[in-house]
N, C-alpha and C positions, 0 to 999 in steps of 0.2 A: 480618288484615284488613286492606284499605285503600280507602277510597272517597272519589272527589272529586267535589266538587258544583258544576255552575258554573250558574251567571244570577245572579237579582237580590240585591245585598246594601245595605239602605236603612239609614235611623235612622227607627225610629218612635215614634209620638204614638200612645197609647191612651187615649181618652176615653169612660169610663163613664156612660151619660148615663138619664132615669128614664124614658126610653121612645125612639124613633127618631122623630125629627119630620118632619112632612110640607110643601106649602108653607104658604109663612106662619105657620108655629108657632114653638114653642120649647120645647129640650131644656132643662133641667137637668145639669151637669157635676155628680156628686158625688165620681166618683177621674180623678186623670188621674197617667198617667206616660209614661216613657220609657226606649227602650234602641233595640240592634240590633235589623235586618227585616230580612223580606225571605225567598222563601221557599228557594232555595240556603243563604242563613246557613244561617236557619232552621233542616231539614233537619240540615246537617254537624254545628251544632251536638247536635241530638238524637242521630243516630250516636255523636257522641264518648259523651255520656253515656253509653252504651251498650257502651261500651267500645269502638270503630271509632275503629282511626286516619286520620284524615280529615281532607281540604284542600278550598281554594275558589279554582275562577275566576271573577274576577267584574272589577267599580269598581264605586269610590268615588271621589268628589271632596276634593281638596287641602283641606280642611275642616274647622272641629272637628266635626260629623258624622260624617264620615270619619275623622279620629282614633280618635274613641268609637267607631267599628262596628268598624273594626280592632284594636282593643285590646279589645275585646272578646272579639271571636270567640280572639284569641288565648289571652284568658285563661280561655276556655268548653278547651282544648286542639285548637280546629280552625289547620290551617298553614295563613298566609297570604299565601305564597311567592306565589305569584300570583295575589293580589287587588291588581289594576293600582291605581295611584294619577295620575288625571289631575287636570288643573286642569277647573275645575267647581263644581259644590254638588252636596252626595249626596243625593240622593233621600230625600224626606221623607215617610210615609203616615201619613194619620190614621187612624188607626181608633175609630168610632163603635160603639158597643157598647153595648145595651140589655139588662134584667136576664135577658130567657131566652135571651143566648149568643148570639141574632143580631146580625148586624153588616154596614157598611158603611164602606167605604175611600175615602177622599179622596187624591189623592198628586200630588204634581212632579214634575216630567221628571227634572231632576236628571240624573247621567252613568253611571245604574247600567243604561245599555247599551251603555258607550262602549269596550267591550274591545279591543285589537287584537290581532288574530289572529296575526301575525305577531312579540308578543311570548309568546307562549303555548308553551312548550314543551313539543313532543311527547311529548319524554321522561320527562317529569312526571306525563302521561295514560298512556304505556305503562308504568308501573310501578306501575299501582294494579289492585288486582282488577276495580273497580265505575265506571265514569262514571253519573253521575245528574244527570240536566239539566232545570233547572225553564224557567219561561215566562222569555222571551228573544227580541234580536234572531233570527230565524230562518234569515238566516245562520251569525252565531256560533253558534247550535246545532248545525246541519248540517256545518259543519266540526270540532266537535267531534266529533261521535258519529263520524264518518268517521276522523278519528282514531286514536279506540279502538277502534274496530270491526281498523282496519288491522292495530294494534299487540295483536289477538286481549282486549281489555276489553270485559267488556260494558254493554251500555247501556241505561241503562231513563231518561222521560222523564214529565214532569209538567207539562202547558203550563200552568194554570193560570187565574185570569183574564185575562190580558194576551190570551187563542187570539182574540179576536175580531178578524175584517179581518186576518188573517194565515195563511199558508199556512208548514205544516209538514213535507210531502212527505221532504225528503232526513232527516231527523232520524229520523221515524215510518218511512219504509222500512229501517233496522237497526237502532232500539230493540228490544231482545230483551223489555222489559217497559214498558208504558204506563198510567200513571194517569191515571183520569177520573172527575169525579162526574157527577153528572146532568145540568146544562148544558151541560158540555164534549161527554158523548159525544152529545147532538144536533149538535154541531158537528164533531163529527171523525173521518172514515173509518178507524179502523187498521187495520193490516195484519193476516189472518185467520190467519197463522202466529205473530205475539207471543203476548207472555201479555199481559190486559188485565184491569186490575183496575179495579174500579169501584166507587164509594166513595158509601156512601147513609147518611152520614148519624149518625144513630139507628139506621137500619135494616140496619147493616154493613155489609158488603161481600163483590163475589164475587170470584174469578179466572177469567176465561175461558180457556182452553186447546185448541190445536188439539185436545185428548184429552178433553175435559169440560168440565163449570165445577164450583167448589169454592164454598161459602158458607158464611160467619160474620155467626152474626145483629146480633153486637156488642153493647153492657152498655149496662145500665138506669143512666145517672147523670144527675145535678141540672148541665145547661150553663149555664156560668158566661160563657161567652166561645170560642166556635170558631174565630176566627182562629188559622191555627197548628195546628190541627187534623188538615188534611190534612199536613201536612209533618212531622207527628208521626206520625201512620199511616204516610208511605213509608219513614222511616227505617226504623220498626219491621219491617216487610215485607221491604224490603230487607235489613237482618240478619239477620232469619232465612231469609229464601229463599236468602242464599249460605252462610252458615252450617250449613241443613240436609244433613242425612245421608241422603236419600231426595230424590224429586221431587214429594213432596205438598206441598200447600198448606195444608193444614189449622191447621199453625203459622206462617208468614207471616201467614197471615188473621187470627189468633187474636193474636199481638202489633202486629202493624197494627191493631187495633182497640182493642187495651188500651191502647197509646201516645195514640191517638185520640180515646181517653176522660180520659185522665189529663191530658190537652191542653184539652180541651173545659170541663173542672171549674175549668180553672185562669183566672186573669186572665193577658193576656200570650201572647203567639205562640210563646216557650218555656217548655216547663213543665221542672219539675224531674223527668227522666225517670229511672227506678235499678228496678232488677229486683226490687227490695222491692216499688216501686211499682206494677209492673207483675202480681207473683205475687199481691200484695192483690186489684187492678181482677178479676181472675180467680179467685178462693178466696171473695168476693164474688155472682161471680153463679150463676145459677143451673146444673144440671147440664148443660140441654142447650148453655147458652154457653160451656161448656169445648174 
């Protein structure tokens, strides 16, 4: 199985604070760490941890952060052949996380949407089993989706936070799977013929299909940091969906929720995923969550 992820590759600085500050207030930072981030990169790393051959299409700057982000992806087993290096600064995201795991994000523009479509190898996409698109420039996403569809490669799309004020009609028209949280569901009209996976955080997730709806209630965990949980969920769902021997959605939702739970109870956007950890989460749940 080979999955290509396309979208943002950033450098993340995570700040754990005593509380999320309001206007004209101050919060104490009690933990700080940095490392690679970006939804496409996070999902690619998660898939690699699950044993999937993965690659990434995106762009980073020709700076120290870009070199570090690229090197970290390679060390995690992600093919960076199509991760373009362009002049400019790599996008940096500052993730401010409260003790209950809730967070907000501050970001620099950077060059994480500077992909030159003329330099993207169509053969690279065509050789994959699946293309996973995350929030990025709509024209880039649409073109990559079209290339994949024409090559007979299935497509999933997770728009993320950057969907505000953007139109992804071309991508949505051909996507086989669309991942949405509650906020995104209010902003995006997804096609009826595709699989729409709605993520409800601690409330689990649903898979809405033309033939009905499947639900998994999720897992009861103490959240530490919810950033990256959606990317881990998508990786687990995609793996289980592509490797499934039947058309059911219980296993993809189960594995996706387990991966999301592992991410939410871990600090940072890239949790240490393993099948042992996934089974541990499943076994610790009540019978109704299996």
